[in-house]
N, C-alpha and C positions, 0 to 999 in steps of 0.2 A: 191228909191223904185224900185224894179224889177218887171218883169211880174209875173202874177199869172196864175195857171192852175188848173182847176177843171173839170174832165171829158173831154169832147171835147172842152171846153171853155178855150180860152187863151186871157188874157187882159193885155195890156201894161199899164204902168203908164198913168193916165189921160183918160183911156178908159173904156167903158161899152161894154160887150160882152155877147151874148146869145148862147146857145147850149144845149147839153144834157149830163147827167150823165148816162152812159150805165151800167145797172145792169147785163145783160146777156140775154141768150135765154130762152124762156119759156119751150122748148122741152117737155119732158114727164110729167112735173109737173101739167099740166092742159089740158083742152080740147082746149085751145087757142094755137096759134103758133106765133112766131115772137120774136123780140127783145124788151127787157124792157128798155125804155128810159125815164128818168125823166127830164122835162124842168129845166134849170138852167140859172141863170143870175149872172155874176160877174162884180163888179165895182172896178177897181183898182185905188186907190188914187195916188196923185203925191208925197206924203210924206210917210215915214214909219209910221206904227201905228198898232193897233190891227186888227185882222180879226173877223168879225161878220157874223154868219150864221142866216138868217131869214128862218125859216122852216114853211110851211103851208100845208094844205090839207092832213093831216094825216087821218082825217075823211072827206070823199069826199063831205059832205054837208056843210062844213065850208067855205062858199064862201067869207065871210067878210075877213077872214085871208088870203085867196088866193089873193084877190084883194089888200089888204094892202101890201103883199109881193111884188107884181108887182108894185104897186104905189111907194113904197119907192125906188125901184131900178131906177125908171124913174125920180124921183124928186131929188135924190142925184146928185150933180154936181161932177164928178170925179176930176176936177181940184181943187176943194176945200176940197177934202176928204183926210184925213190921214189914211192910212191902207186900208183894203179891206172889201167890202160888198159882200156877196154871198147869193143868194136866191134860194131855192127850193120851188116854189109856189104850186106845186101839188104832194105831196109825194105819195098819194094813187091814182095813175094815172088810174088804172083799175076800182076802185070804182067810180071815177069821170066820166069816159067814160060810165060806165054801170048805173050811177045814183043810186048807192048803198051807202048810207051815212056813215055807221059805220065800215064796214069790207071791206077787199079786197075780191071781189067776186070769185077770182080764188082759194083761200084757206080757205075762210070763217073765217079769223082771223083778229083781231083788230091790225093794224100795231103799234099802240101806246103801245102795251103790248109786243112787240117782240124785243126790244133793248137788247143787241147789235146785235142780228140776228145771222145767220149762213150761211156760203157760200154754204153749201150743203142742206139747208132746203127748206121750202116752198117758194112760191113767196114772201110773205110778209117778211119772215126771210131773204131772199136774198136781198131784197130792203134795210132793216134796216142795214144789214151787210155791204153792199156797201157804204151807206151813212156814217155809223160809221167810216169805215176805209179810205174812199176816201175824205170825207169832214170834219167830226167832228174832226178827228185827226189833221187837218190843221188849225183850227180856235181857237180863244181865248174865244169867247162868242157865246151864242146861244139864240135866241128868237124863241119860238115855239108857233105860233098862234093857238088858239082853240076858238070855240064858233061861234055863229051866225047861227047855223043850225036849 
């Protein structure tokens, strides 16, 4: 098994690593400024195997899924894992921060309806585009947690 890289996260075999998937700058797309960073956890197993993405927080009030995504990355033992586990526990980071449950408050769109996104689109479209091309293109399976809000 070789190292895995997703966004700023680099994990060697047998390691768990945390960091961010950078989507880009907010610039003129909204009243807000700054960089769009999505929290990311990668667990790299010691043996080859499939890659699984655990996605949560598409709707910012779905706390149960967010906690489950975090918990599974903490409980998986990298030394016993075949393959890779990747988690994006809070996809709608702006909705989470603003306590807006169903839409991204910067573009008023439901991120769950924006796949595969657009690199030149709204904030939500840029988030889904980056996840689609930087994460989904590299994994074999996806679990998308919803509910609990």
